N, C-alpha and C positions, 0 to 999 in steps of 0.2 A: 067550969070550964079552964079555968085556973090548974087547978088538982092534978087536969089531965095533961095539961105541959108539963108541971112536975113531975107525972109520975114518969114519963118519958124523956125527960133529961136524964132522972135517973137511974132508967134503963141502959140510957146511952153513955154514962160514967161507967157501970157495971162492963158494961161491952166494952167500952176504949180500953179499962185495967186490963181484961182478957187481951185483948192485941195485943197493949204494949208488954203485957207478961210474954203472950207469943214472937213478939218481932224480938224480943231480949236473946229468949232463948234459941232465937234462929243465930243471931247476931253472933252469940259466942259459939254457937255450933259452926259457921263459917270461919271463925278468929280459931277454932282448934282444928278444923281439915286445914286451915291457912299454913301453920305450925309444922302439921303432920307433913306437908309437902314439901315443907323446907327442908324437913331431918330427911327426908326419905329420898327426894330428889337431886337439891343443892347441894348438901352436904358429901355426896360420893362424888359428885362430879369435882366438886372442891378439892376431894381427895385424889380423881385420877389427874387434874391438871400436875400435881405432884407426883404420883406415883409412875406416870407413862416416861418423861423423861428417861426417870430412874430404870427404868425395864430396857431403853430403845439404850441406854450407856451401856448397862450390864450385856443386853446381846450385841449390839458391837465390838462392846471387849473381847467375845467370847473367836472372832474372824482373827484376833491377834495370837489366840493360843494355837490356832491351827483347825480346829473344828471347822 
């Protein structure tokens, strides 16, 4: 009887280790996705914050030249 319980506990330990490894891989995957999202979306938006006023200044300056 005790050997059966010990065997089941050992099997559960093996399964828990596998679950832990899987969860860690998933966590790292989500972290990479978050960084890619920040780089691909947020940084260009920050660049537009600086670029749009410059373009508006350029185009509003063209009206002074008679175009």
